[in-house]
Every structure is written in C-alpha cells, then in structure tokens.
C-alpha distance (Angstrom), angle and dihedral (degrees) to the residues before:
residue distance angle dihedral
M1 . . .
R2 3.91 . .
P3 3.81 116.0 .
K4 3.85 114.7 -108.5
S5 3.75 110.5 -85.7
E6 3.79 123.4 -143.1
T7 3.90 89.2 -159.2
L8 3.79 114.7 112.2
T9 3.76 122.9 -144.4
G10 3.75 120.1 -113.0
Q11 3.89 90.1 -97.7
E12 3.72 94.2 43.7
L13 3.79 92.0 50.7
E14 3.85 91.6 49.3
I15 3.81 89.7 53.6
M16 3.78 93.2 45.1
K17 3.90 89.7 51.4
V18 3.77 90.0 56.8
I19 3.83 91.8 50.7
W20 3.76 95.8 42.8
R21 3.86 89.3 50.2
N22 3.85 91.2 50.6
G23 3.80 95.4 36.6
Q24 3.94 86.7 -130.0
A25 3.80 138.0 9.6
T26 3.72 145.6 -177.4
V27 3.79 121.6 -126.9
R28 3.76 88.9 -104.8
E29 3.87 92.4 54.2
V30 3.78 93.1 50.5
Y31 3.80 92.7 46.1
E32 3.83 90.7 49.9
D33 3.86 89.8 50.9
L34 3.87 95.1 46.9
K35 3.73 95.0 46.4
T36 3.64 92.5 61.4
R37 3.82 87.2 66.6
R38 3.76 103.7 34.6
T39 3.76 145.2 -7.1
I40 3.78 113.1 -79.5
A41 3.76 136.1 153.7
Y42 3.76 120.6 -118.2
T43 3.89 89.6 -130.9
S44 3.84 90.3 55.1
V45 3.73 89.9 56.3
Q46 3.74 91.9 46.9
T47 3.74 91.8 49.7
M48 3.75 93.6 47.6
M49 3.75 91.9 49.1
N50 3.81 90.4 52.4
I51 3.87 88.9 50.4
L52 3.83 89.1 51.2
E53 3.80 89.0 50.8
A54 3.87 91.3 49.2
K55 3.85 88.6 49.0
G56 3.82 89.9 52.5
H57 3.78 98.6 -113.0
L58 3.78 95.4 111.2
K59 3.73 136.1 38.7
K60 3.83 125.2 -155.4
E61 3.69 118.9 -131.3
P62 3.91 126.9 -177.7
G63 3.83 112.5 -101.9
E64 3.81 132.4 -167.0
K65 3.96 91.5 -98.0
A66 3.78 106.0 -2.4
Q67 3.80 140.6 19.1
T68 3.82 112.0 -83.8
Y69 3.70 120.8 -145.3
V70 3.87 122.0 -144.0
P71 3.87 127.1 -171.9
V72 3.79 113.8 -106.6
R73 3.93 91.5 -152.1
P74 3.67 132.0 32.0
Q75 3.81 118.6 -102.8
Q76 3.69 93.9 -113.2
T77 3.77 94.0 55.6
V78 3.80 90.6 50.6
V79 3.63 94.2 46.6
R80 3.88 92.6 48.9
S81 3.73 88.3 51.0
M82 3.91 93.1 51.3
V83 3.69 92.7 46.3
R84 3.84 92.1 49.7
E85 3.77 90.4 49.3
F86 3.81 91.9 48.9
V87 3.79 93.3 49.2
D88 3.89 89.2 47.6
R89 3.77 92.5 49.9
V90 3.76 101.0 39.6
F91 3.72 106.4 26.8
D92 3.89 100.6 29.8
G93 3.82 90.5 -109.6
S94 3.85 97.0 -53.2
A95 3.66 120.6 123.8
R96 3.82 95.3 -167.1
P97 3.84 98.0 77.2
L98 3.88 86.6 49.4
L99 3.67 93.1 52.2
V100 3.81 92.4 46.6
H101 3.75 89.9 50.2
L102 3.85 91.9 51.3
L103 3.69 93.1 47.7
K104 3.96 93.5 50.1
E105 3.80 95.4 40.4
K106 3.79 103.5 38.1
G107 3.78 105.7 19.4
L108 3.73 122.6 -153.2
T109 3.81 133.5 -106.5
A110 3.69 116.8 -124.2
A111 3.84 90.8 -105.0
E112 3.86 89.3 52.5
R113 3.78 90.6 49.6
K114 3.75 92.9 50.6
E115 3.84 91.7 48.6
L116 3.89 91.2 48.2
Q117 3.76 90.2 48.3
K118 3.96 88.2 52.3
L119 3.77 89.5 52.6
L120 3.75 94.0 46.8
D121 3.84 89.5 48.5
K122 3.80 90.6 49.9
E123 3.82 91.9 51.1
A124 3.87 91.2 49.6
E125 3.83 91.6 58.1
C-alpha cells in the first residue's frame, strides 16, 4: 500500500488556491471563481471539495445559507510539503539538481538573481 501523499492533484490545488485566497468559501463561491477561467460543473467542484475534506485538507463549518469550507493547513505548509515530496521523488532528495534545472531552463532576471543571492548568503551565516 502506498504511503499517504500530501501532494494535491492539479484540480485540488486549484480549488485550494481559491479557498486560501479567500480564507474560506462555499462550493458556490469556488465554482463561480473557477468557471471564470474554464468550463467546470458545479457538482464536480462539490465532489472535489468533499474529497479534500475527506483527505483532511478542508474542514466544513456551518454557514448562514450553505456549508463553508476552511483550509486545515496554511498554503505555505502544504506547498512546502509538496515541494519536498517532489524533490524526494524526482531528485532523490537533493534540491541542487532542481535549482540547476530551473536556472538553465527558466533563467533569472537580475532582480531574481540578487534575491536568490541574498537567500544563499543568509543561509551561509
């Protein structure tokens, strides 16, 4: 049996981003936000939010007219976990090959290089 993964699917992450941005949301609010960017069924959003609740990413709270969903963990915590899992799985736990890949593939602006250098200098202290 596979160990439980903290990694969200693309659709789950898209839903969580809406909820993190708003602090909380109903199914209707998430649906209205998502449908501005793509075609999606209300029932699909509802199903995915129920799955996110079952996985422990969301918690239902009673609302005035509808159930409100709130995130269980902050976005930064979830993203950190997803990045760590990705680095472990793809790069055998070493962040260096990921950084080299990003530098070669995407490049950095001068401002981004300066910011990265500040972070590296801070870590070296």
